[in-house]
Structures are given as structure tokens and as C-alpha cells.
N, C-alpha and C positions, 0 to 999 in steps of 0.2 A: 491530610486533607481528604474530604469526601468527594470522590470522583465517579462519574458515570462514563462508561466506555461503550458506545454503540458499535456493534460489529465485533465485540470482544471475543467471540467464539471463532473468528476467522484467523487467517495466517498471521498477519502483522499485529492485529489486535490482541491475539493470545499472548504473544511475546511481550507486548507492552503491558498487559495486565499483570503478567508474571513479575516484571520489573517493578511496577507500582506497588504490588503486594510486598515484594522484597524490601521496598523502601518505606514500608510502614503505613501506606495510604489505605483508606477504607474504600474499596472498589466494588461497584455494582456494574455488571454487564447487562446490556440490553441487546438481544439478538433474536431474530425469528427462527434461527437455525435452518433457514432455507439453503444457505451455503456454508454456514458455520457448523461446528460440532460441539456437543456437550463435553466430550472428552478433551476439548481444547481450552476449556475454561478452568483456570487455576482454582482449586478447591477452596482457597482462602477468600475468593471473591464471591459475591452474590450473583445470581442469574435471574433475570426476568425475561421469559420467552414471550415476545410480543412484537407487533409491527409498529414502526414509527408513525404510521397513519392513524393510530389510536390516540388522538391528541389528548382527550380527557384523561385517559388512563396514564398516558405518558407524563402529563403534568403532575398527576398525583404521585407517580413514582419518583419523579425528580424532587418534588416537595418533601415527601416523606423521607427520602434519603438525605435531605438537607445538603443537596449537591452544591459544590463550590466551583466545579469545572466539568465540562463535557468534552471528551475526546471522541470525535465523530468519524468513525471508520466505515460505518454501515453503508454499502452501496453495491449496485451491480456493476461489474467491471470487465466485461468481455467485449472487446472492440467489435469483433465480427458479429456477435449477437446484436449489438446496438445498431448495426447497419441493417439487420433483418427485422428487428422489433424495437424501433426507437421509442414507441409508447411506453414500453416497460421501463426504459431508462429515465424518461422524464417523470413517470409516475413515482418510481422508487427514489431516484436520486434527487429530484427537484421537489416534488410534492411531499415525499417523506421527510426531506430536509426542512421544508417549510413548516410542517407539523412539529418537528423538533424545535425549531426556533420559537414557534408560538408557545410551546410548552415551557421552554426556558424563560421566556418573558413572564409568563403567568406564575412560574415557580421562583422567579427572581434569581436565576442562575447567572452569575456575572461573567463567565468566561467560556469560550469555545476554542478548541484546537481541532482544526479541520484537515482531514486527509484528502488532499487534492492530488493532482497528477500533472506530469509534463505533457500529457495529451492535450492540455488546454493550449499549448503553443502550436500544435499542428506540425507542419514542416518548417523548421526555423530557418531564418535567413542568415543567422550567424551562429557559430559554435566556438567556445562553450556558450550555453544559454544562461543569461542572467534574468533576474526577475522583471526587468523592463523590456524584455523581448516581446514583440507583438503577439497577442494571443489570437490565433486563427485555427481553431480545432477543425479537424477533417472528418470527424465521426460524431454521432450523437452521444457516445460515452464522454468524450472530451468536452463537448458542448454542455452536457448536463452538469459536469463539474464546474465549468466556467460560470454557468448560470447560478449555481449555488454560491460560488465565490461572491458574485455580485449581490445576491440576496443577503449574505452574511455581512457584507460591508454596509449595506443600508440599515440592517438591524443594529449594527454597531453604532452608527451615527444617530439613529432615532431612539433606540432603547438602551444604549450604553453598554452592550455586550462587548467585552474585550476579545478581539479576534486574532487568532494565529492561524495562518493558512500555510500548510506545507505542501509544496508540489513535489511529489515523489518522482524519482527516476526508476530504476529497476531493483526491487527488493530481492535479496538472495540470502541463502543460509538458514540456520535454525539455532534455537537455543538448545540446551541439553534436554529440555522436556517438550518443547513445542516446535512444530515445523509446518511444512507446506503440504496441505492435503485438500486440493480443490476437486470438486466433483467433475468439473470439466477443466483439465489442465492445459493451459496455453503457454505457460512460461518455459523458457528454454532450458534452464538448468535442471528442474525436475524431470522434464521429458528426456533429456540426455541420460540422466541417472536411471530412468525407467528402462532404457536399453540395457544398461549394465545389470539391472535386476531381472531381466528377462521378460519384462512386461511389454516391451516393444521390440520389434526386430531391427529397426533402423531409426535414425534421426534425419529429418530433412532439413537441408540448408536452403532457405528461401533467398536466392540471389547470390551469385558468386562473381558478379561483374560490376560491383559498386566501385567508385573511385576512392577506395580505401587501400591500405597496405597489402591486404591479402584478398581483396575482392568481396568480402562478406561485410554485412552491416555491423556497426560498432555501437555499443550501448554502455551506459554508466551503471555499474552494479554497486549497490550499497547494502552492507550487512543488516539484516533485520534487527539484530540487537543494537546496532548503532541508531537505527530509526527509533526503536523503543527509548533509547537514552535521551534523544533530543525531545521526544514528546514529554518525557518526565520533566526535563528542564523547562519546557514551555508552560507546564501547569504550575511549577514551583516558583518560577521567576515572573518578573513584571513585564517582560517584552511582549510586543504585539507586532503584527504586520504580515507580509508575505515573504516566504523563504523557499528557495529550491533546496531539495535534499538529494545530493549526489556526492560523488567523491572527486569529480573533476578529472577522473582517469577512465578512459574508455577501453573496453575489451571487445574484440570481434567475435563473431559466432565461432569461427575456427579456433580462436584462443580459448573460448569456453569449452569446446569439445575436447581440446588437448588437455586442459586442466582436469576435466572429468576422467579422461583416460588415465592420467597419472594417478589420480586419487583412488580410482576403483580398480586399476589394473586390467580393465576390460578394453577390447579393441574398439568398440562402439562404431559399427558400420554406418556410413553416411550415404544419403541420396541427395544429389544436387538438383534443386528445383528452380523455378522461375521466381523473380521478385514478386512480392505481394504488393498490390496496389496501395499506395499511400505510405509505404514504409520508407522513412528517411534514411539516408546512408549512415548518418552519425547523429547520435543524441547524447550529449555530454553536458553535465551541469556546471555552472559556475556557482559554487555554494559558499563563497567567502562571507556572505551576509549572515548565514546561519552560524558559521564558525565564530564570527565576531560577537554576535548577540548572545549566543547560548554556549560559548566556549566549547564548540562541537568539533571533534577531530575524528571523523570516520576512518576506519581502516580501509586500505586499498588492495589488500592481498586477495585476489580472486581465488587462488587455490585454497585458502583458509575458509572462504565462504562455501566453496564446493565441499570441502572436507566436513564442515559442520552439517551441511545438508545431507551428505551421504551417510554420516553416522546416524542421523535421525531416521532416514529412510530404511537403513538396515535394521534399526531397532523397531521400526513400525512398518513392516512390509505391506500391510493392508491399511496404512494410514491410521485414522482413528477408529476404523472398523464399523462405522455407522452409515 
């Protein structure tokens, strides 16, 4: 199948492109390289360096590639930054997404798989979180993703695009070739591993007084290779709809740090800090729907996720080097 992957030079996108190429698909990456890296694009895939706002050029690229499906990863994704600069998030995540939808209609691309987020739920009333949980985002990042979900649903009804919406929980780990290299790193696991690498002196635990077994926040971590696998299934199969992507198994911040200590053999000093505003105590997915529709069975072994990430970071101490 001829597939376009927006944001395919980023963390999750790069691993998905690798798997699609392994599976024999003809893949074209569209990325402006603002956050992505040339070195993260599988050499078997094509690369168009451009912004999604370039609607006319985007349409021509989709048409000339004879695109049968778009996997849409490209987005700004820093919660804190979205609270400081919401315009950037609505411009890129909403207006850029609208341009992509317009290009798909003009080029007659029939299917989109959209990388959304559990941030659309905000602070959930129930855990585990299923797809019917009320969506009340508490930051512009989550709201921008929710806005695009609505836009995609209307384009599906009016223009016949088949939509698959995946709401991610916490991606973790790496493939043998591609891993996590953000210019501004906010994710817990790589930041803990940076302490083991000597790039940071300590890791801060934000909140130790939550009503959880050890007092720290609990999150649902899913291996990035498992995320790539379900995206491949989504473009190859007929299914559509909205799906949470998690494992149903939560790990606390302290459990993540202990797993990193075991894998790296490093003590990893900790500083205990105050809770961050808006951080829910527990975010865990109910992902039975994705399991049923796509025959998806993500691994739940946190230590294996950490081990794959550590192996990649050790092999790439400077990330992709750009």
C-alpha cells in the first residue's frame, strides 16, 4: 500500500515507518524537521520536507504518491508550552490538520489514522479510562487534539474519509534502530536515563502525596513498537472509529525509577518536588476495544520497555546528532 506518514521523522512516527517498510509498504514521510530528524527517517522511505500549511503542494504530493492512507503524527505536543503559547498549538495542530484534510479530499485519499492523545480526557472521573469517558481537556494541547478529532469526524461524514483515531497514553521504549530524541525532553523514562548517562544530576519526582500505593503518580506505558504494530493493522484492515492505546497496567513514577536503576545499574538520585498543577493521580487505559478490532496485544513489561530505550540511548549518546 502507498502510505504517507506525517511527522514520520519523530519518535513514534520513525518506528512506525520502519515497520511499514519492513512490511513491504511504499512509505513517504512528510515532516518539516522542526522537531523531527533526518536520521530518524528509514532510508527505504521517501521524505518531503514541508509544512502541512502548504495546502497546494501537499495536495500534489499526496496525489503524485497515489496515497491510499495517511497516518497523521505531525503535531506540537508539549503541554507546558501550550499553556504559554496556545496560538502555536491551534495554528499547527488544528490549522495544519485542516490543510491536510483539504489536501486529502482534493487528492482523493480515502483513509486517515490519527495520532491523538489521552490529554483529550483531562482529569478523568473514572479509571481505567474507556473511549466513552467525557472529554474535558485542561490545556490547549489536549484541546487542539480534540478539535481535530471533531474536524476529522465531520470530514468523514461529508467527504467519506475513513477515520481511525488512536488516543495514546504514554509511549516508551525503542526499536533497534529508532528511539526517543526530543529537542526538549519532557518524558519521564528518557529523563531518568539521562541521569544514568550523566546528562542530568538528578530526576525530580513531582508529587509524592497522591492517593496511590507509593504516593507518586501512576501512568500507563505502552511500547512504541506495539504502537507501530496497531497503526500498521489500522491501515491494512477495514476497521474505523476511536480507540484508546494503552496496556491497562499502570506504573508509578517510583516504579519507573526503580526499573531504570535495575536496567542501568545506576543509583539515579531523586529530588522530591511538589505536584504539578493539572496532573491527575492515575491515568490508565481501557484498551479492550483496540484489542478486539485489531487483534492487538501490547506487552506490559516495563523493564523491557526501559531496556530497549537504554540500549538505544547507549548506542546514540547524542541522539541523532542534529
